[in-house]
mmCIF file of the N, C-alpha and C atoms, coordinates in Angstrom:
data_MODEL
# 
_entry.id   MODEL 
# 
loop_
_atom_site.group_PDB 
_atom_site.id 
_atom_site.type_symbol 
_atom_site.label_atom_id 
_atom_site.label_alt_id 
_atom_site.label_comp_id 
_atom_site.label_asym_id 
_atom_site.label_entity_id 
_atom_site.label_seq_id 
_atom_site.pdbx_PDB_ins_code 
_atom_site.Cartn_x 
_atom_site.Cartn_y 
_atom_site.Cartn_z 
_atom_site.occupancy 
_atom_site.B_iso_or_equiv 
_atom_site.pdbx_formal_charge 
_atom_site.auth_seq_id 
_atom_site.auth_comp_id 
_atom_site.auth_asym_id 
_atom_site.auth_atom_id 
_atom_site.pdbx_PDB_model_num 
ATOM 1   N N  . UNK A 1 1  ? 108.480 98.048  114.382 1.00 0.00 ? 1  UNK A N  1 
ATOM 2   C CA . UNK A 1 1  ? 109.061 97.588  113.049 1.00 0.00 ? 1  UNK A CA 1 
ATOM 3   C C  . UNK A 1 1  ? 108.449 96.934  112.241 1.00 0.00 ? 1  UNK A C  1 
ATOM 4   N N  . UNK A 1 2  ? 107.441 95.977  112.542 1.00 0.00 ? 2  UNK A N  1 
ATOM 5   C CA . UNK A 1 2  ? 106.533 95.148  111.494 1.00 0.00 ? 2  UNK A CA 1 
ATOM 6   C C  . UNK A 1 2  ? 106.892 95.115  110.580 1.00 0.00 ? 2  UNK A C  1 
ATOM 7   N N  . UNK A 1 3  ? 106.675 96.635  109.989 1.00 0.00 ? 3  UNK A N  1 
ATOM 8   C CA . UNK A 1 3  ? 107.245 96.994  108.576 1.00 0.00 ? 3  UNK A CA 1 
ATOM 9   C C  . UNK A 1 3  ? 108.437 96.816  107.833 1.00 0.00 ? 3  UNK A C  1 
ATOM 10  N N  . UNK A 1 4  ? 109.318 96.473  108.924 1.00 0.00 ? 4  UNK A N  1 
ATOM 11  C CA . UNK A 1 4  ? 110.595 96.351  108.375 1.00 0.00 ? 4  UNK A CA 1 
ATOM 12  C C  . UNK A 1 4  ? 110.701 95.051  108.030 1.00 0.00 ? 4  UNK A C  1 
ATOM 13  N N  . UNK A 1 5  ? 110.395 94.126  109.178 1.00 0.00 ? 5  UNK A N  1 
ATOM 14  C CA . UNK A 1 5  ? 109.938 92.951  109.172 1.00 0.00 ? 5  UNK A CA 1 
ATOM 15  C C  . UNK A 1 5  ? 109.471 91.911  108.264 1.00 0.00 ? 5  UNK A C  1 
ATOM 16  N N  . UNK A 1 6  ? 108.562 92.653  107.364 1.00 0.00 ? 6  UNK A N  1 
ATOM 17  C CA . UNK A 1 6  ? 107.581 92.233  106.382 1.00 0.00 ? 6  UNK A CA 1 
ATOM 18  C C  . UNK A 1 6  ? 108.587 92.526  105.015 1.00 0.00 ? 6  UNK A C  1 
ATOM 19  N N  . UNK A 1 7  ? 109.682 93.163  104.486 1.00 0.00 ? 7  UNK A N  1 
ATOM 20  C CA . UNK A 1 7  ? 109.939 93.621  104.150 1.00 0.00 ? 7  UNK A CA 1 
ATOM 21  C C  . UNK A 1 7  ? 111.069 92.394  103.958 1.00 0.00 ? 7  UNK A C  1 
ATOM 22  N N  . UNK A 1 8  ? 111.709 92.252  105.312 1.00 0.00 ? 8  UNK A N  1 
ATOM 23  C CA . UNK A 1 8  ? 112.712 91.025  105.032 1.00 0.00 ? 8  UNK A CA 1 
ATOM 24  C C  . UNK A 1 8  ? 112.491 90.259  104.383 1.00 0.00 ? 8  UNK A C  1 
ATOM 25  N N  . UNK A 1 9  ? 111.248 89.539  104.970 1.00 0.00 ? 9  UNK A N  1 
ATOM 26  C CA . UNK A 1 9  ? 110.441 88.248  104.694 1.00 0.00 ? 9  UNK A CA 1 
ATOM 27  C C  . UNK A 1 9  ? 110.681 87.891  103.075 1.00 0.00 ? 9  UNK A C  1 
ATOM 28  N N  . UNK A 1 10 ? 110.146 89.397  102.856 1.00 0.00 ? 10 UNK A N  1 
ATOM 29  C CA . UNK A 1 10 ? 110.037 89.590  101.302 1.00 0.00 ? 10 UNK A CA 1 
ATOM 30  C C  . UNK A 1 10 ? 111.269 89.333  100.351 1.00 0.00 ? 10 UNK A C  1 
ATOM 31  N N  . UNK A 1 11 ? 112.222 90.023  101.353 1.00 0.00 ? 11 UNK A N  1 
ATOM 32  C CA . UNK A 1 11 ? 113.942 89.915  100.845 1.00 0.00 ? 11 UNK A CA 1 
ATOM 33  C C  . UNK A 1 11 ? 113.871 88.498  100.668 1.00 0.00 ? 11 UNK A C  1 
ATOM 34  N N  . UNK A 1 12 ? 113.463 87.928  101.970 1.00 0.00 ? 12 UNK A N  1 
ATOM 35  C CA . UNK A 1 12 ? 114.489 86.373  101.922 1.00 0.00 ? 12 UNK A CA 1 
ATOM 36  C C  . UNK A 1 12 ? 113.591 85.766  100.872 1.00 0.00 ? 12 UNK A C  1 
ATOM 37  N N  . UNK A 1 13 ? 112.488 85.734  100.623 1.00 0.00 ? 13 UNK A N  1 
ATOM 38  C CA . UNK A 1 13 ? 111.617 84.741  99.887  1.00 0.00 ? 13 UNK A CA 1 
ATOM 39  C C  . UNK A 1 13 ? 112.215 85.441  98.439  1.00 0.00 ? 13 UNK A C  1 
ATOM 40  N N  . UNK A 1 14 ? 112.541 86.282  98.027  1.00 0.00 ? 14 UNK A N  1 
ATOM 41  C CA . UNK A 1 14 ? 112.838 86.791  96.871  1.00 0.00 ? 14 UNK A CA 1 
ATOM 42  C C  . UNK A 1 14 ? 114.482 86.360  96.057  1.00 0.00 ? 14 UNK A C  1 
ATOM 43  N N  . UNK A 1 15 ? 115.262 85.849  97.136  1.00 0.00 ? 15 UNK A N  1 
ATOM 44  C CA . UNK A 1 15 ? 116.570 85.777  97.337  1.00 0.00 ? 15 UNK A CA 1 
ATOM 45  C C  . UNK A 1 15 ? 116.660 84.089  97.176  1.00 0.00 ? 15 UNK A C  1 
ATOM 46  N N  . UNK A 1 16 ? 115.525 83.275  97.846  1.00 0.00 ? 16 UNK A N  1 
ATOM 47  C CA . UNK A 1 16 ? 115.710 82.236  97.782  1.00 0.00 ? 16 UNK A CA 1 
ATOM 48  C C  . UNK A 1 16 ? 115.060 81.498  96.191  1.00 0.00 ? 16 UNK A C  1 
ATOM 49  N N  . UNK A 1 17 ? 114.447 82.065  96.106  1.00 0.00 ? 17 UNK A N  1 
ATOM 50  C CA . UNK A 1 17 ? 113.807 82.055  94.630  1.00 0.00 ? 17 UNK A CA 1 
ATOM 51  C C  . UNK A 1 17 ? 114.415 82.808  93.659  1.00 0.00 ? 17 UNK A C  1 
ATOM 52  N N  . UNK A 1 18 ? 115.698 83.269  93.663  1.00 0.00 ? 18 UNK A N  1 
ATOM 53  C CA . UNK A 1 18 ? 116.612 83.242  92.014  1.00 0.00 ? 18 UNK A CA 1 
ATOM 54  C C  . UNK A 1 18 ? 117.454 82.452  92.612  1.00 0.00 ? 18 UNK A C  1 
ATOM 55  N N  . UNK A 1 19 ? 117.670 82.699  90.614  1.00 0.00 ? 19 UNK A N  1 
ATOM 56  C CA . UNK A 1 19 ? 118.585 80.793  89.916  1.00 0.00 ? 19 UNK A CA 1 
ATOM 57  C C  . UNK A 1 19 ? 119.785 81.026  90.711  1.00 0.00 ? 19 UNK A C  1 
ATOM 58  N N  . UNK A 1 20 ? 120.573 80.035  90.807  1.00 0.00 ? 20 UNK A N  1 
ATOM 59  C CA . UNK A 1 20 ? 121.970 79.612  91.137  1.00 0.00 ? 20 UNK A CA 1 
ATOM 60  C C  . UNK A 1 20 ? 123.124 80.694  90.813  1.00 0.00 ? 20 UNK A C  1 
ATOM 61  N N  . UNK A 1 21 ? 122.691 81.309  89.268  1.00 0.00 ? 21 UNK A N  1 
ATOM 62  C CA . UNK A 1 21 ? 123.558 81.591  88.871  1.00 0.00 ? 21 UNK A CA 1 
ATOM 63  C C  . UNK A 1 21 ? 123.127 83.086  88.797  1.00 0.00 ? 21 UNK A C  1 
ATOM 64  N N  . UNK A 1 22 ? 122.120 83.983  89.349  1.00 0.00 ? 22 UNK A N  1 
ATOM 65  C CA . UNK A 1 22 ? 122.283 85.245  89.564  1.00 0.00 ? 22 UNK A CA 1 
ATOM 66  C C  . UNK A 1 22 ? 123.088 86.099  89.812  1.00 0.00 ? 22 UNK A C  1 
ATOM 67  N N  . UNK A 1 23 ? 122.927 87.431  89.714  1.00 0.00 ? 23 UNK A N  1 
ATOM 68  C CA . UNK A 1 23 ? 124.821 88.110  89.994  1.00 0.00 ? 23 UNK A CA 1 
ATOM 69  C C  . UNK A 1 23 ? 123.697 88.955  90.629  1.00 0.00 ? 23 UNK A C  1 
ATOM 70  N N  . UNK A 1 24 ? 124.756 89.790  91.356  1.00 0.00 ? 24 UNK A N  1 
ATOM 71  C CA . UNK A 1 24 ? 124.347 91.246  92.228  1.00 0.00 ? 24 UNK A CA 1 
ATOM 72  C C  . UNK A 1 24 ? 123.668 92.717  90.724  1.00 0.00 ? 24 UNK A C  1 
ATOM 73  N N  . UNK A 1 25 ? 124.087 92.199  90.360  1.00 0.00 ? 25 UNK A N  1 
ATOM 74  C CA . UNK A 1 25 ? 123.241 92.970  88.912  1.00 0.00 ? 25 UNK A CA 1 
ATOM 75  C C  . UNK A 1 25 ? 121.471 92.731  88.881  1.00 0.00 ? 25 UNK A C  1 
ATOM 76  N N  . UNK A 1 26 ? 121.396 91.433  88.713  1.00 0.00 ? 26 UNK A N  1 
ATOM 77  C CA . UNK A 1 26 ? 120.231 90.830  88.629  1.00 0.00 ? 26 UNK A CA 1 
ATOM 78  C C  . UNK A 1 26 ? 119.462 91.051  90.162  1.00 0.00 ? 26 UNK A C  1 
ATOM 79  N N  . UNK A 1 27 ? 119.736 90.925  91.034  1.00 0.00 ? 27 UNK A N  1 
ATOM 80  C CA . UNK A 1 27 ? 118.965 91.492  92.271  1.00 0.00 ? 27 UNK A CA 1 
ATOM 81  C C  . UNK A 1 27 ? 118.721 92.509  92.322  1.00 0.00 ? 27 UNK A C  1 
ATOM 82  N N  . UNK A 1 28 ? 119.855 93.384  92.023  1.00 0.00 ? 28 UNK A N  1 
ATOM 83  C CA . UNK A 1 28 ? 120.044 95.230  92.459  1.00 0.00 ? 28 UNK A CA 1 
ATOM 84  C C  . UNK A 1 28 ? 118.696 95.195  91.277  1.00 0.00 ? 28 UNK A C  1 
ATOM 85  N N  . UNK A 1 29 ? 118.283 95.154  90.150  1.00 0.00 ? 29 UNK A N  1 
ATOM 86  C CA . UNK A 1 29 ? 117.656 95.432  88.798  1.00 0.00 ? 29 UNK A CA 1 
ATOM 87  C C  . UNK A 1 29 ? 115.917 95.015  89.766  1.00 0.00 ? 29 UNK A C  1 
ATOM 88  N N  . UNK A 1 30 ? 115.290 93.230  90.269  1.00 0.00 ? 30 UNK A N  1 
ATOM 89  C CA . UNK A 1 30 ? 114.747 93.172  90.488  1.00 0.00 ? 30 UNK A CA 1 
ATOM 90  C C  . UNK A 1 30 ? 114.185 93.767  92.404  1.00 0.00 ? 30 UNK A C  1 
ATOM 91  N N  . UNK A 1 31 ? 114.930 94.216  92.751  1.00 0.00 ? 31 UNK A N  1 
ATOM 92  C CA . UNK A 1 31 ? 114.551 95.354  93.727  1.00 0.00 ? 31 UNK A CA 1 
ATOM 93  C C  . UNK A 1 31 ? 114.191 96.550  93.743  1.00 0.00 ? 31 UNK A C  1 
ATOM 94  N N  . UNK A 1 32 ? 114.864 97.032  92.679  1.00 0.00 ? 32 UNK A N  1 
ATOM 95  C CA . UNK A 1 32 ? 114.310 98.087  91.987  1.00 0.00 ? 32 UNK A CA 1 
ATOM 96  C C  . UNK A 1 32 ? 112.825 98.396  91.370  1.00 0.00 ? 32 UNK A C  1 
ATOM 97  N N  . UNK A 1 33 ? 112.714 97.425  91.040  1.00 0.00 ? 33 UNK A N  1 
ATOM 98  C CA . UNK A 1 33 ? 111.644 96.955  90.332  1.00 0.00 ? 33 UNK A CA 1 
ATOM 99  C C  . UNK A 1 33 ? 109.700 96.841  91.465  1.00 0.00 ? 33 UNK A C  1 
ATOM 100 N N  . UNK A 1 34 ? 110.678 95.777  92.188  1.00 0.00 ? 34 UNK A N  1 
ATOM 101 C CA . UNK A 1 34 ? 109.832 95.985  92.874  1.00 0.00 ? 34 UNK A CA 1 
ATOM 102 C C  . UNK A 1 34 ? 109.483 97.466  94.012  1.00 0.00 ? 34 UNK A C  1 
ATOM 103 N N  . UNK A 1 35 ? 110.849 98.112  94.317  1.00 0.00 ? 35 UNK A N  1 
ATOM 104 C CA . UNK A 1 35 ? 110.392 99.774  94.709  1.00 0.00 ? 35 UNK A CA 1 
ATOM 105 C C  . UNK A 1 35 ? 109.284 100.334 94.021  1.00 0.00 ? 35 UNK A C  1 
ATOM 106 N N  . UNK A 1 36 ? 109.411 99.999  92.278  1.00 0.00 ? 36 UNK A N  1 
ATOM 107 C CA . UNK A 1 36 ? 108.730 100.881 91.424  1.00 0.00 ? 36 UNK A CA 1 
ATOM 108 C C  . UNK A 1 36 ? 107.274 100.193 91.669  1.00 0.00 ? 36 UNK A C  1 
ATOM 109 N N  . UNK A 1 37 ? 107.483 99.314  91.253  1.00 0.00 ? 37 UNK A N  1 
ATOM 110 C CA . UNK A 1 37 ? 105.858 98.700  91.542  1.00 0.00 ? 37 UNK A CA 1 
ATOM 111 C C  . UNK A 1 37 ? 104.779 99.298  93.045  1.00 0.00 ? 37 UNK A C  1 
ATOM 112 N N  . UNK A 1 38 ? 105.713 99.012  93.904  1.00 0.00 ? 38 UNK A N  1 
ATOM 113 C CA . UNK A 1 38 ? 105.231 99.844  95.285  1.00 0.00 ? 38 UNK A CA 1 
ATOM 114 C C  . UNK A 1 38 ? 104.832 100.588 94.965  1.00 0.00 ? 38 UNK A C  1 
ATOM 115 N N  . UNK A 1 39 ? 105.771 102.088 94.584  1.00 0.00 ? 39 UNK A N  1 
ATOM 116 C CA . UNK A 1 39 ? 105.575 103.555 94.434  1.00 0.00 ? 39 UNK A CA 1 
ATOM 117 C C  . UNK A 1 39 ? 104.175 103.404 93.308  1.00 0.00 ? 39 UNK A C  1 
ATOM 118 N N  . UNK A 1 40 ? 104.518 102.558 92.736  1.00 0.00 ? 40 UNK A N  1 
ATOM 119 C CA . UNK A 1 40 ? 103.156 103.165 91.639  1.00 0.00 ? 40 UNK A CA 1 
ATOM 120 C C  . UNK A 1 40 ? 101.676 102.985 92.364  1.00 0.00 ? 40 UNK A C  1 
ATOM 121 N N  . UNK A 1 41 ? 101.367 101.811 92.910  1.00 0.00 ? 41 UNK A N  1 
ATOM 122 C CA . UNK A 1 41 ? 100.405 101.385 94.183  1.00 0.00 ? 41 UNK A CA 1 
ATOM 123 C C  . UNK A 1 41 ? 99.972  102.130 94.466  1.00 0.00 ? 41 UNK A C  1 
ATOM 124 N N  . UNK A 1 42 ? 101.538 102.702 95.693  1.00 0.00 ? 42 UNK A N  1 
ATOM 125 C CA . UNK A 1 42 ? 100.924 103.748 96.131  1.00 0.00 ? 42 UNK A CA 1 
ATOM 126 C C  . UNK A 1 42 ? 100.308 105.259 95.918  1.00 0.00 ? 42 UNK A C  1 
ATOM 127 N N  . UNK A 1 43 ? 100.951 105.642 94.938  1.00 0.00 ? 43 UNK A N  1 
ATOM 128 C CA . UNK A 1 43 ? 100.441 106.451 93.909  1.00 0.00 ? 43 UNK A CA 1 
ATOM 129 C C  . UNK A 1 43 ? 98.782  106.180 93.430  1.00 0.00 ? 43 UNK A C  1 
ATOM 130 N N  . UNK A 1 44 ? 98.669  105.454 93.118  1.00 0.00 ? 44 UNK A N  1 
ATOM 131 C CA . UNK A 1 44 ? 97.361  104.940 92.972  1.00 0.00 ? 44 UNK A CA 1 
ATOM 132 C C  . UNK A 1 44 ? 96.047  104.906 93.734  1.00 0.00 ? 44 UNK A C  1 
ATOM 133 N N  . UNK A 1 45 ? 96.777  104.021 95.562  1.00 0.00 ? 45 UNK A N  1 
ATOM 134 C CA . UNK A 1 45 ? 95.848  104.979 96.571  1.00 0.00 ? 45 UNK A CA 1 
ATOM 135 C C  . UNK A 1 45 ? 95.740  105.611 96.924  1.00 0.00 ? 45 UNK A C  1 
ATOM 136 N N  . UNK A 1 46 ? 96.470  107.222 96.297  1.00 0.00 ? 46 UNK A N  1 
ATOM 137 C CA . UNK A 1 46 ? 96.353  108.168 96.947  1.00 0.00 ? 46 UNK A CA 1 
ATOM 138 C C  . UNK A 1 46 ? 96.189  109.033 95.776  1.00 0.00 ? 46 UNK A C  1 
ATOM 139 N N  . UNK A 1 47 ? 95.740  108.550 94.475  1.00 0.00 ? 47 UNK A N  1 
ATOM 140 C CA . UNK A 1 47 ? 94.874  109.439 93.791  1.00 0.00 ? 47 UNK A CA 1 
ATOM 141 C C  . UNK A 1 47 ? 95.787  110.068 92.694  1.00 0.00 ? 47 UNK A C  1 
ATOM 142 N N  . UNK A 1 48 ? 96.920  109.656 92.414  1.00 0.00 ? 48 UNK A N  1 
ATOM 143 C CA . UNK A 1 48 ? 97.856  109.782 92.309  1.00 0.00 ? 48 UNK A CA 1 
ATOM 144 C C  . UNK A 1 48 ? 98.784  109.248 90.249  1.00 0.00 ? 48 UNK A C  1 
ATOM 145 N N  . UNK A 1 49 ? 97.856  109.781 89.553  1.00 0.00 ? 49 UNK A N  1 
ATOM 146 C CA . UNK A 1 49 ? 97.383  109.374 88.361  1.00 0.00 ? 49 UNK A CA 1 
ATOM 147 C C  . UNK A 1 49 ? 98.687  109.808 87.443  1.00 0.00 ? 49 UNK A C  1 
ATOM 148 N N  . UNK A 1 50 ? 99.059  109.694 86.409  1.00 0.00 ? 50 UNK A N  1 
ATOM 149 C CA . UNK A 1 50 ? 99.293  110.223 84.815  1.00 0.00 ? 50 UNK A CA 1 
ATOM 150 C C  . UNK A 1 50 ? 99.106  109.984 83.717  1.00 0.00 ? 50 UNK A C  1 
ATOM 151 N N  . UNK A 1 51 ? 98.322  110.786 82.513  1.00 0.00 ? 51 UNK A N  1 
ATOM 152 C CA . UNK A 1 51 ? 97.933  110.073 81.806  1.00 0.00 ? 51 UNK A CA 1 
ATOM 153 C C  . UNK A 1 51 ? 99.421  109.638 80.655  1.00 0.00 ? 51 UNK A C  1 
ATOM 154 N N  . UNK A 1 52 ? 99.000  109.232 79.859  1.00 0.00 ? 52 UNK A N  1 
ATOM 155 C CA . UNK A 1 52 ? 100.770 108.710 78.631  1.00 0.00 ? 52 UNK A CA 1 
ATOM 156 C C  . UNK A 1 52 ? 100.814 109.780 78.156  1.00 0.00 ? 52 UNK A C  1 
ATOM 157 N N  . UNK A 1 53 ? 100.111 110.734 77.765  1.00 0.00 ? 53 UNK A N  1 
ATOM 158 C CA . UNK A 1 53 ? 100.454 112.332 77.542  1.00 0.00 ? 53 UNK A CA 1 
ATOM 159 C C  . UNK A 1 53 ? 101.522 112.850 78.377  1.00 0.00 ? 53 UNK A C  1 
ATOM 160 N N  . UNK A 1 54 ? 100.895 113.028 79.517  1.00 0.00 ? 54 UNK A N  1 
ATOM 161 C CA . UNK A 1 54 ? 101.766 113.878 80.581  1.00 0.00 ? 54 UNK A CA 1 
ATOM 162 C C  . UNK A 1 54 ? 103.245 112.692 81.028  1.00 0.00 ? 54 UNK A C  1 
ATOM 163 N N  . UNK A 1 55 ? 103.103 111.931 81.069  1.00 0.00 ? 55 UNK A N  1 
ATOM 164 C CA . UNK A 1 55 ? 104.312 111.296 80.734  1.00 0.00 ? 55 UNK A CA 1 
ATOM 165 C C  . UNK A 1 55 ? 105.657 111.060 79.532  1.00 0.00 ? 55 UNK A C  1 
ATOM 166 N N  . UNK A 1 56 ? 104.905 111.252 78.365  1.00 0.00 ? 56 UNK A N  1 
ATOM 167 C CA . UNK A 1 56 ? 105.357 111.526 77.330  1.00 0.00 ? 56 UNK A CA 1 
ATOM 168 C C  . UNK A 1 56 ? 106.141 113.301 77.487  1.00 0.00 ? 56 UNK A C  1 
ATOM 169 N N  . UNK A 1 57 ? 105.280 113.828 77.830  1.00 0.00 ? 57 UNK A N  1 
ATOM 170 C CA . UNK A 1 57 ? 106.030 114.931 77.944  1.00 0.00 ? 57 UNK A CA 1 
ATOM 171 C C  . UNK A 1 57 ? 107.197 114.758 79.189  1.00 0.00 ? 57 UNK A C  1 
ATOM 172 N N  . UNK A 1 58 ? 106.592 114.741 79.988  1.00 0.00 ? 58 UNK A N  1 
ATOM 173 C CA . UNK A 1 58 ? 108.011 114.327 80.928  1.00 0.00 ? 58 UNK A CA 1 
ATOM 174 C C  . UNK A 1 58 ? 108.870 113.753 80.517  1.00 0.00 ? 58 UNK A C  1 
ATOM 175 N N  . UNK A 1 59 ? 109.026 113.236 79.903  1.00 0.00 ? 59 UNK A N  1 
ATOM 176 C CA . UNK A 1 59 ? 109.663 112.034 79.714  1.00 0.00 ? 59 UNK A CA 1 
ATOM 177 C C  . UNK A 1 59 ? 110.583 113.021 78.219  1.00 0.00 ? 59 UNK A C  1 
ATOM 178 N N  . UNK A 1 60 ? 109.865 113.606 77.470  1.00 0.00 ? 60 UNK A N  1 
ATOM 179 C CA . UNK A 1 60 ? 110.403 114.306 76.125  1.00 0.00 ? 60 UNK A CA 1 
ATOM 180 C C  . UNK A 1 60 ? 110.418 113.078 75.146  1.00 0.00 ? 60 UNK A C  1 
ATOM 181 N N  . UNK A 1 61 ? 109.473 112.935 74.959  1.00 0.00 ? 61 UNK A N  1 
ATOM 182 C CA . UNK A 1 61 ? 108.823 111.752 74.619  1.00 0.00 ? 61 UNK A CA 1 
ATOM 183 C C  . UNK A 1 61 ? 107.819 112.705 73.442  1.00 0.00 ? 61 UNK A C  1 
ATOM 184 N N  . UNK A 1 62 ? 108.745 112.008 71.916  1.00 0.00 ? 62 UNK A N  1 
ATOM 185 C CA . UNK A 1 62 ? 107.368 112.622 70.921  1.00 0.00 ? 62 UNK A CA 1 
ATOM 186 C C  . UNK A 1 62 ? 106.050 112.120 71.064  1.00 0.00 ? 62 UNK A C  1 
ATOM 187 N N  . UNK A 1 63 ? 105.074 112.520 70.489  1.00 0.00 ? 63 UNK A N  1 
ATOM 188 C CA . UNK A 1 63 ? 103.357 111.833 70.222  1.00 0.00 ? 63 UNK A CA 1 
ATOM 189 C C  . UNK A 1 63 ? 103.888 110.864 69.294  1.00 0.00 ? 63 UNK A C  1 
# 
């Protein structure tokens, strides 16, 4: 479980650095952002990449 401990330490640091007026929604947003960044890095490490056009197509955004 060293990975879990690592995540707990990072979460503690994140919480300690938050302003006093932080809301639960603020905390949830930061955790989700962090997770998405880590997932993106993992994708890059395994060679999974998307072009801008592929993302636009997936999200139905006109070119």
